C-alpha positions as CSV (number, residue, x, y, z in Angstrom):
1,M,51.5,25.4,-8.2
2,Y,47.9,24.2,-8.6
3,K,47.9,22.7,-5.1
4,K,49.3,25.9,-3.5
5,I,46.5,28.0,-5.2
6,R,43.8,25.5,-4.1
7,N,45.1,25.5,-0.5
8,K,45.0,29.3,-0.4
9,I,41.4,29.4,-1.7
10,T,40.4,26.8,0.9
11,L,42.0,28.9,3.7
12,V,40.2,32.0,2.6
13,L,36.8,30.3,2.5
14,L,37.4,28.7,5.9
15,T,38.2,32.1,7.4
16,L,35.0,33.6,5.9
17,V,32.9,30.8,7.3
18,L,34.4,31.2,10.8
19,A,33.9,35.0,10.7
20,M,30.2,34.6,9.7
21,N,29.7,32.1,12.6
22,F,31.3,34.2,15.2
23,S,29.2,37.2,14.1
24,C,26.0,35.4,15.0
25,E,24.4,35.1,18.4
26,T,25.9,32.1,20.2
27,T,22.4,30.9,21.3
28,E,21.8,29.9,17.6
29,L,24.4,27.2,18.0
30,E,22.3,25.6,20.7
31,I,19.1,25.0,18.6
32,L,18.0,21.4,19.4
33,E,15.0,21.2,17.0
34,N,15.6,19.5,13.7
35,P,14.0,21.8,11.1
36,N,13.5,18.8,8.8
37,R,11.6,16.8,11.4
38,L,7.8,16.8,11.4
39,T,6.5,17.5,14.9
40,T,3.3,16.1,16.3
41,D,1.5,19.4,16.2
42,Q,2.3,19.6,12.4
43,A,1.1,16.1,11.6
44,N,-2.3,15.4,9.9
45,I,-4.7,14.1,12.6
46,D,-6.2,11.6,10.1
47,F,-2.7,10.0,9.7
48,F,-2.7,9.4,13.5
49,L,-6.2,7.9,13.4
50,N,-5.3,5.7,10.5
51,N,-2.3,4.3,12.3
52,V,-4.3,3.6,15.5
53,Q,-6.9,1.7,13.5
54,L,-4.3,-0.4,11.7
55,A,-2.6,-1.1,15.1
56,L,-5.9,-2.6,16.3
57,L,-6.0,-4.9,13.3
58,E,-2.4,-6.0,13.9
59,L,-3.3,-6.8,17.5
60,L,-6.2,-8.9,16.5
61,E,-5.4,-10.3,13.1
62,G,-1.6,-9.9,12.6
63,D,-0.4,-9.2,9.1
64,P,0.6,-11.3,6.1
65,A,4.1,-11.7,7.5
66,D,3.0,-12.6,11.0
67,N,0.5,-15.2,12.2
68,G,0.9,-14.6,15.9
69,A,-2.2,-12.6,16.3
70,L,-4.6,-12.9,19.2
71,Y,-7.5,-14.2,17.2
72,E,-5.6,-17.1,15.8
73,Q,-4.2,-18.3,19.1
74,G,-7.6,-18.0,20.7
75,M,-9.1,-20.2,18.1
76,E,-6.3,-22.8,18.5
77,L,-6.8,-23.0,22.2
78,T,-10.5,-23.5,22.0
79,R,-10.3,-26.2,19.2
80,I,-11.9,-23.9,16.6
81,T,-8.7,-24.5,14.6
82,H,-5.8,-26.9,15.2
83,M,-3.2,-26.2,17.9
84,A,0.2,-28.0,17.4
85,G,1.1,-28.4,21.0
86,P,1.5,-31.1,22.1
87,T,1.6,-29.5,25.6
88,Y,0.4,-26.0,26.5
89,A,3.8,-25.1,27.9
90,N,5.5,-25.4,24.6
91,A,2.6,-24.4,22.3
92,Y,3.7,-20.8,22.0
93,L,7.0,-19.0,22.2
94,T,7.4,-15.9,24.4
95,T,8.2,-14.0,21.2
96,A,4.9,-15.0,19.6
97,F,3.1,-11.8,20.6
98,D,6.0,-9.3,20.2
99,P,4.4,-7.6,17.2
100,Q,1.1,-7.3,18.9
101,W,2.6,-5.8,22.1
102,R,4.5,-3.2,20.0
103,A,1.3,-2.4,18.0
104,V,-0.2,-1.1,21.2
105,Y,2.7,0.4,23.1
106,S,4.9,1.7,20.3
107,R,2.2,2.7,17.8
108,A,-1.4,3.0,19.0
109,L,-1.0,4.6,22.5
110,P,1.7,7.2,21.5
111,D,-0.4,8.2,18.5
112,I,-3.5,8.5,20.6
113,R,-1.7,10.7,23.1
114,A,-0.6,12.9,20.2
115,L,-4.0,12.9,18.5
116,V,-6.4,13.7,21.3
117,P,-5.2,17.1,22.5
118,Q,-4.8,18.4,18.9
119,A,-8.2,17.0,17.9
120,E,-9.9,18.6,20.9
121,A,-8.2,21.9,20.1
122,Q,-9.7,21.8,16.6
123,A,-13.1,20.5,17.7
124,L,-12.6,17.2,15.9
125,Y,-14.5,15.3,18.6
126,T,-15.3,12.3,16.4
127,H,-11.6,11.6,16.0
128,V,-11.3,11.8,19.8
129,G,-14.2,9.5,20.5
130,I,-13.0,6.9,18.0
131,S,-9.5,7.0,19.5
132,K,-10.8,6.4,23.0
133,V,-13.0,3.5,22.0
134,L,-10.1,1.8,20.2
135,E,-7.8,2.5,23.2
136,A,-10.4,0.9,25.6
137,F,-10.8,-2.1,23.3
138,M,-7.0,-2.7,23.0
139,M,-6.2,-2.3,26.6
140,M,-9.0,-4.7,27.7
141,T,-7.7,-7.1,25.2
142,L,-4.2,-7.0,26.6
143,V,-5.7,-7.6,30.1
144,D,-7.7,-10.6,28.8
145,Y,-4.6,-12.2,27.3
146,F,-1.8,-11.2,29.7
147,G,-3.4,-10.0,32.9
148,D,-1.7,-7.0,34.6
149,V,0.0,-4.8,32.0
150,P,1.5,-1.2,31.9
151,Y,-1.0,1.6,31.4
152,S,-1.0,4.6,33.7
153,Q,2.8,5.2,33.2
154,A,3.0,4.0,29.6
155,T,4.0,6.3,26.8
156,Q,5.8,8.6,29.2
157,P,9.4,7.5,28.6
158,L,11.1,10.6,30.0
159,E,9.3,10.3,33.3
160,F,8.7,6.6,33.4
161,E,11.4,4.7,31.5
162,N,10.1,1.4,32.9
163,P,6.3,1.8,33.4
164,K,4.8,-0.2,36.2
165,L,2.1,-2.9,35.8
166,D,-1.4,-1.8,36.5
167,S,-3.9,-4.4,37.8
168,G,-6.3,-5.7,35.2
169,A,-9.2,-4.7,37.4
170,E,-8.0,-1.1,37.5
171,I,-7.5,-1.0,33.8
172,Y,-11.0,-2.3,33.2
173,T,-12.5,0.4,35.4
174,K,-10.5,3.1,33.6
175,M,-11.6,1.7,30.2
176,E,-15.3,1.8,31.2
177,A,-14.8,5.5,32.1
178,L,-13.0,6.0,28.8
179,L,-15.9,4.6,26.9
180,N,-18.3,6.9,28.7
181,E,-16.0,9.8,27.8
182,A,-16.1,8.7,24.2
183,I,-19.9,8.7,24.1
184,V,-19.9,12.3,25.3
185,D,-17.4,13.2,22.6
186,F,-19.6,11.6,19.9
187,E,-22.5,13.7,21.0
188,K,-20.6,17.0,20.6
189,E,-20.8,19.2,17.6
190,E,-17.6,18.5,15.6
191,F,-15.8,20.7,13.1
192,A,-15.3,17.9,10.6
193,K,-15.6,14.1,10.5
194,P,-12.6,11.9,9.9
195,S,-11.9,11.2,6.2
196,N,-10.6,7.7,7.0
197,D,-12.8,6.0,9.5
198,L,-12.2,2.4,8.4
199,F,-15.0,0.9,10.3
200,Y,-18.1,3.2,10.4
201,G,-17.3,6.0,7.9
202,G,-17.7,8.6,10.7
203,D,-21.1,7.5,11.8
204,E,-21.2,8.6,15.4
205,D,-24.4,6.7,16.2
206,K,-22.8,3.4,15.3
207,W,-19.7,4.3,17.3
208,I,-21.9,5.0,20.3
209,K,-23.6,1.6,19.9
210,L,-20.2,0.0,19.8
211,A,-19.1,1.9,23.0
212,N,-22.2,0.6,24.8
213,T,-21.6,-2.9,23.5
214,L,-18.0,-2.9,24.8
215,K,-19.5,-1.8,28.2
216,L,-21.8,-4.8,27.9
217,R,-18.7,-6.9,27.2
218,I,-17.1,-5.6,30.3
219,Y,-20.0,-6.5,32.5
220,V,-20.3,-10.0,30.9
221,Q,-16.6,-10.6,31.3
222,T,-16.6,-9.5,35.0
223,R,-19.9,-11.1,36.1
224,L,-18.0,-13.7,38.2
225,V,-16.3,-11.0,40.3
226,D,-18.8,-8.1,40.2
227,A,-22.1,-8.6,42.2
228,N,-23.6,-5.6,40.3
229,A,-23.0,-7.0,36.8
230,A,-26.6,-8.0,36.3
231,S,-28.0,-4.6,37.2
232,K,-25.4,-2.9,34.9
233,I,-26.4,-5.2,32.0
234,N,-30.1,-4.5,32.6
235,T,-29.5,-0.8,32.5
236,L,-27.8,-1.2,29.1
237,I,-30.7,-3.4,27.8
238,A,-33.2,-0.8,29.0
239,A,-31.4,2.0,27.2
240,D,-31.5,-0.1,24.0
241,N,-28.6,1.5,22.2
242,F,-26.1,-1.2,21.5
243,I,-25.3,-3.5,18.5
244,K,-28.3,-5.5,17.6
245,E,-28.4,-5.5,13.7
246,E,-25.9,-6.6,11.1
247,A,-25.8,-3.0,9.8
248,D,-24.1,-2.0,13.1
249,D,-21.5,-4.9,13.2
250,F,-18.0,-3.8,14.1
251,Q,-15.8,-5.5,11.5
252,F,-13.0,-4.6,9.2
253,Q,-13.3,-5.2,5.4
254,F,-10.1,-6.4,3.8
255,S,-9.5,-6.1,0.0
256,S,-8.1,-8.4,-2.7
257,V,-5.1,-6.1,-3.2
258,D,-2.0,-8.3,-2.7
259,N,0.8,-5.8,-2.9
260,N,1.9,-2.2,-2.0
261,P,0.6,-3.0,0.6
262,D,-0.9,-6.5,0.9
263,S,-4.4,-5.6,2.1
264,R,-5.9,-9.1,2.0
265,H,-7.1,-11.1,5.1
266,P,-3.8,-12.3,6.7
267,E,-5.0,-15.9,6.9
268,F,-5.6,-15.8,3.1
269,S,-2.1,-14.9,2.3
270,L,-0.7,-17.4,4.8
271,N,-2.7,-20.2,3.5
272,F,-3.1,-19.7,-0.3
273,D,-0.1,-17.9,-1.7
274,N,2.0,-21.1,-1.3
275,G,-0.5,-23.8,-0.6
276,T,-2.7,-24.6,2.4
277,G,-0.5,-24.0,5.5
278,E,-2.8,-25.0,8.4
279,Y,-5.0,-27.8,9.5
280,M,-8.6,-27.4,10.5
281,S,-9.7,-28.9,13.8
282,T,-11.4,-32.2,13.5
283,S,-13.6,-31.7,16.6
284,Y,-14.8,-28.4,15.3
285,M,-15.7,-29.8,11.9
286,K,-17.5,-32.6,13.7
287,W,-19.7,-30.0,15.3
288,M,-20.6,-28.7,11.9
289,V,-21.2,-31.9,9.9
290,A,-21.2,-35.0,12.2
291,D,-22.8,-34.0,15.5
292,D,-24.6,-37.1,16.6
293,D,-27.1,-35.1,18.6
294,K,-28.3,-33.0,15.6
295,T,-30.4,-34.1,12.8
296,Y,-29.1,-31.6,10.3
297,E,-25.6,-30.4,9.3
298,D,-24.7,-26.8,9.9
299,P,-25.8,-24.5,7.1
300,R,-22.5,-22.5,7.5
301,W,-19.9,-25.2,6.9
302,R,-19.6,-24.7,3.1
303,Y,-18.7,-21.1,3.8
304,Y,-16.2,-21.9,6.6
305,F,-14.4,-24.8,5.0
306,Y,-13.2,-26.0,1.5
307,R,-12.5,-29.7,1.0
308,Q,-9.6,-30.3,-1.4
309,T,-10.4,-34.0,-1.7
310,D,-13.4,-36.3,-1.4
311,V,-11.5,-39.4,-0.2
312,N,-13.4,-41.8,1.9
313,T,-11.9,-41.1,5.3
314,N,-13.2,-44.4,6.7
315,D,-10.5,-46.1,4.6
316,P,-7.4,-46.1,6.8
317,N,-5.2,-46.1,3.7
318,E,-6.4,-42.6,2.8
319,Q,-6.2,-40.9,6.2
320,S,-3.6,-38.2,6.8
321,C,-2.5,-39.9,10.0
322,I,-2.0,-43.4,8.7
323,T,1.3,-43.7,10.5
324,Q,-0.3,-42.9,13.9
325,S,-2.4,-44.8,16.3
326,E,-5.4,-43.4,18.1
327,P,-4.4,-42.2,21.6
328,P,-5.5,-44.8,24.2
329,H,-7.1,-42.1,26.4
330,F,-9.6,-41.1,23.6
331,T,-13.2,-42.0,24.0
332,S,-15.9,-42.8,21.5
333,E,-16.8,-39.2,21.4
334,D,-13.4,-38.0,20.3
335,I,-12.4,-37.7,16.7
336,F,-9.1,-39.0,15.5
337,C,-7.8,-38.3,12.0
338,N,-10.5,-37.1,9.5
339,I,-14.2,-37.3,9.6
340,Q,-17.1,-38.0,7.3
341,N,-20.3,-36.0,7.1
342,S,-22.7,-38.3,9.0
343,K,-25.7,-36.4,7.6
344,T,-24.9,-36.5,3.8
345,G,-22.1,-39.1,3.5
346,L,-19.7,-36.4,2.1
347,S,-16.0,-37.2,2.8
348,G,-12.8,-35.2,2.7
349,F,-12.9,-33.3,6.0
350,W,-9.2,-33.6,6.5
351,G,-7.8,-32.1,9.7
352,R,-5.9,-32.8,12.9
353,I,-6.7,-33.4,16.5
354,H,-5.9,-30.8,19.2
355,G,-2.3,-30.8,20.2
356,D,-1.1,-33.0,17.3
357,A,2.5,-31.8,16.7
358,D,3.7,-34.8,14.7
359,G,5.6,-34.4,11.4
360,I,4.0,-32.8,8.4
361,P,3.2,-35.2,5.6
362,P,2.9,-34.2,1.9
363,D,-0.8,-33.4,2.3
364,R,-1.0,-29.7,1.5
365,A,-3.2,-30.5,-1.5
366,L,-5.5,-32.7,0.7
367,R,-6.1,-30.7,3.9
368,T,-9.4,-29.0,4.4
369,A,-8.8,-25.3,3.9
370,Y,-10.4,-22.1,5.0
371,G,-13.5,-21.2,3.0
372,A,-15.0,-17.9,2.0
373,Y,-16.1,-16.7,5.4
374,P,-14.4,-14.8,7.0
375,V,-11.0,-15.0,5.2
376,G,-12.2,-14.4,1.6
377,A,-11.2,-17.7,0.1
378,Q,-13.3,-20.4,-1.8
379,P,-16.7,-21.8,-0.6
380,D,-17.1,-25.5,-0.8
381,D,-19.1,-26.3,-4.0
382,D,-18.4,-30.1,-4.0
383,S,-15.7,-29.7,-6.7
384,T,-13.0,-30.9,-4.2
385,K,-10.1,-29.7,-6.3
386,S,-6.8,-28.8,-4.9
387,I,-6.5,-25.0,-4.6
388,T,-3.3,-23.1,-5.3
389,G,-2.5,-19.5,-6.0
390,R,-3.9,-16.2,-4.9
391,T,-6.8,-15.9,-7.3
392,I,-9.3,-18.2,-5.7
393,G,-12.7,-17.2,-4.3
394,L,-12.8,-13.6,-3.0
395,R,-9.0,-13.3,-3.3
396,G,-8.6,-12.5,0.3
397,A,-11.4,-9.8,0.5
398,G,-12.6,-11.2,3.8
399,I,-13.5,-9.5,7.1
400,S,-12.3,-9.4,10.6
401,P,-15.5,-10.1,12.7
402,I,-14.6,-8.1,15.8
403,M,-18.0,-7.5,17.5
404,L,-21.1,-8.8,15.6
405,S,-24.8,-8.5,16.5
406,S,-25.0,-12.3,16.8
407,F,-22.2,-12.2,19.4
408,V,-24.2,-9.8,21.5
409,D,-27.2,-12.2,21.5
410,F,-25.1,-15.1,22.7
411,M,-23.6,-13.0,25.5
412,L,-27.1,-12.0,26.6
413,A,-28.2,-15.6,26.4
414,E,-25.4,-16.5,28.8
415,T,-26.2,-13.8,31.3
416,A,-30.0,-14.3,31.1
417,L,-29.4,-18.0,32.1
418,E,-26.6,-17.5,34.6
419,I,-27.4,-14.2,36.4
420,N,-31.0,-13.6,35.4
421,T,-30.6,-10.5,33.3
422,T,-33.5,-9.1,31.3
423,G,-34.7,-11.3,28.5
424,D,-35.1,-15.0,27.7
425,A,-32.0,-17.1,27.2
426,R,-33.7,-19.3,24.6
427,T,-34.9,-16.4,22.6
428,Y,-31.4,-14.8,22.6
429,L,-30.0,-18.2,21.5
430,E,-32.4,-18.4,18.6
431,N,-31.6,-14.8,17.5
432,G,-27.9,-15.4,17.7
433,M,-28.1,-18.4,15.5
434,R,-30.3,-16.8,12.9
435,K,-28.2,-13.6,12.7
436,S,-25.0,-15.6,12.3
437,I,-26.4,-17.9,9.6
438,A,-27.8,-14.9,7.7
439,K,-24.5,-13.0,7.8
440,V,-22.4,-15.9,6.7
441,Q,-24.7,-16.9,3.9
442,G,-25.0,-13.4,2.7
443,F,-21.2,-13.1,2.5
444,I,-21.0,-14.8,-1.0
445,T,-23.4,-16.4,-3.3
446,L,-23.3,-20.2,-3.3
447,T,-25.6,-22.2,-5.6
448,G,-25.9,-25.7,-7.0
449,V,-25.3,-27.5,-3.6
450,T,-27.5,-28.7,-0.8
451,I,-27.6,-26.4,2.2
452,T,-29.7,-27.0,5.4
453,P,-32.6,-24.6,5.6
454,T,-32.1,-22.1,8.5
455,D,-35.4,-23.0,10.2
456,D,-34.5,-26.7,10.2
457,Y,-31.2,-26.2,11.9
458,V,-32.4,-23.6,14.4
459,N,-35.4,-25.7,15.4
460,D,-33.1,-28.7,15.7
461,V,-30.9,-26.9,18.2
462,L,-33.8,-25.4,20.1
463,A,-35.3,-28.9,20.5
464,L,-32.0,-30.0,22.1
465,Y,-32.1,-27.0,24.4
466,D,-35.7,-27.8,25.4
467,A,-34.8,-31.4,26.2
468,T,-32.1,-30.4,28.7
469,T,-32.7,-30.8,32.4
470,T,-30.0,-28.6,34.0
471,D,-28.7,-25.0,33.4
472,D,-25.3,-26.4,32.8
473,E,-26.6,-28.4,29.8
474,K,-28.4,-25.3,28.5
475,L,-25.3,-23.3,28.9
476,E,-23.2,-25.8,27.0
477,I,-25.6,-25.6,24.0
478,I,-25.6,-21.8,24.1
479,V,-21.8,-21.6,24.2
480,R,-21.3,-24.3,21.6
481,E,-23.5,-22.4,19.2
482,Y,-21.6,-19.2,20.1
483,F,-18.3,-20.9,19.2
484,I,-19.7,-21.9,15.8
485,A,-20.7,-18.3,15.2
486,L,-17.3,-17.1,16.3
487,F,-15.3,-18.7,13.5
488,G,-12.6,-16.1,12.8
489,N,-12.7,-14.5,16.2
490,G,-10.8,-16.6,18.8
491,M,-10.6,-13.9,21.4
492,E,-14.2,-14.1,22.4
493,A,-14.1,-17.9,22.4
494,Y,-11.0,-17.9,24.6
495,N,-12.6,-15.5,27.1
496,T,-15.9,-17.4,27.1
497,Y,-14.2,-20.7,27.7
498,R,-12.3,-19.5,30.7
499,R,-15.4,-17.7,32.0
500,T,-18.0,-20.5,31.6
501,G,-16.0,-23.8,31.3
502,Q,-18.2,-24.6,28.3
503,P,-18.5,-26.3,26.0
504,R,-16.8,-29.6,26.6
505,L,-13.9,-29.8,24.2
506,Q,-12.0,-32.6,22.6
507,Q,-9.2,-34.4,24.3
508,T,-5.6,-33.4,23.4
509,E,-3.3,-35.8,21.6
510,V,-1.3,-36.4,24.8
511,K,-3.2,-37.5,27.9
512,D,-1.7,-34.8,30.1
513,P,-0.9,-31.6,28.1
514,G,-0.4,-29.6,31.4
515,D,-2.3,-26.7,32.7
516,F,-4.6,-24.9,30.3
517,I,-3.3,-21.4,29.4
518,R,-5.3,-19.1,31.7
519,S,-3.1,-16.2,30.6
520,F,-0.2,-16.0,28.2
521,F,3.4,-15.4,29.1
522,Y,4.4,-11.7,28.7
523,P,5.9,-11.1,25.3
524,D,9.7,-10.8,25.2
525,A,9.2,-7.3,23.8
526,G,7.8,-6.2,27.1
527,V,10.0,-8.2,29.5
528,T,13.4,-7.4,27.9
529,T,12.7,-3.6,27.7
530,N,10.9,-3.0,31.0
531,N,12.5,-4.1,34.4
532,Q,9.1,-3.7,36.0
533,I,7.8,-6.8,34.2
534,D,8.8,-10.1,35.7
535,Q,7.9,-13.1,33.6
536,K,5.2,-15.3,35.0
537,P,6.2,-18.7,36.5
538,D,3.8,-20.4,34.2
539,Q,0.7,-19.9,32.1
540,S,-1.8,-21.0,34.8
541,V,-1.8,-17.5,36.3
542,K,-5.4,-16.2,36.0
543,V,-6.6,-12.8,34.9
544,F,-8.6,-10.8,37.4
545,W,-12.1,-11.7,36.2
546,D,-11.4,-15.5,36.1
547,N,-12.0,-16.8,39.6
548,N,-12.8,-20.4,38.5
549,P,-10.7,-23.1,40.2
550,N,-7.5,-24.6,38.9
551,G,-8.1,-27.5,36.5
552,F,-11.5,-26.0,35.6
553,I,-10.8,-26.5,31.9
554,N,-8.4,-28.5,29.8
């Protein structure tokens, strides 16, 4: 009986529902909008801007769960940090840059396309200008690493399911125009500033300086293929509105918060949560503490590195590569295994040579680790204790040094020497060194240890510069000092190395590692989802601004 009553009630209710539905207009059944879905015109513009800024950081620095960021790979290729190798062909998987590719094409560009028209409609011109500057920077970066990439048809999936590749030269031209647009936007009267400008706090003057500095970067980068590069640079120098002081540095400040979300420098979490995970480059450490041409050690090394041991590395029984023999193709200038500070006698600079992909011994507690700058770890105070845990030093509250005032001086030193732009190369070199040293030493207080006075180091380098007899020798000194200032930013080092062929870098572990990576393979995330992208035959394919010959660098 109960079942019969329940079935009758169900039938009555179903009849009522159907009657109500048929009494409505049939067009209401065709509504395609989900009333619970937030549309782009309803979203907070600050949320879009926040996501674009974080996408830039993922492109450059990665995140705590991903170490395939562009800065890291650039530092490895230029011997600033250790590259496993042993050959360039097998050094990096084609999936290595998938997160970075998605950060631009799945996050940043779609959000910028949604943000700009809404912000313009609300007179939020600072939001617009910031978005355009970041878009220009990200697209130029993709060109620098991969060459021709999608742009003009990107983020239009309904019209262009498989967007074509635009030439790197065309993209650079469009990005210069975009930077000029951004400068105009910053000069407009805006309704309100962004509440979450993670870089300059809504200061339009600083954003304009950055935009002009990125234009300078374009002209420096393209000087080999643009006969007008010198005049363009001179115009910028005459206008005198670019990054020249530390207060205008374009950098991101990480925090010491390690969960929800992890906001520390990505290299900190990768290297200190579970013990030191990487090797420092022996040749780079030699530049800092054992350069035979210099009288003084570099005043920045204690901020860059932390020694976990003070073993005498001249004793073969205490070297990390005791089971290996020095490659026969190495010369007396090449460093194998670890090094000793030739200026002070300090030991414990425990690293690896370029391309060393041999097995990992139990030496996590012995390897030289990242120091305080820029990853926010521990400066070297001669304690030489093994470091473990996430509470050391600045606890990850480091920075991402994206475009610093010192970098600008080194770029101008290069162009003054190479294409006779306004200014003196030697003066720019001196300014770049002094600004870099001041920034690094101001990062954290370090007392009780001996540090080379800035004047002694700078005058030492300038004396070497004055003693040169050719422009190539002068350029090598400029670029080597630039590389030292670039610790933490491998992208500018990678670009400069391909552009100048300087400085001379250490041999690789194997005699023939293959062709140097002139541009990376396209990420799988691009190739497998876009039939317009054919994978490169190899990594010797050059980007448009690199017209140097094959075999130019190793």
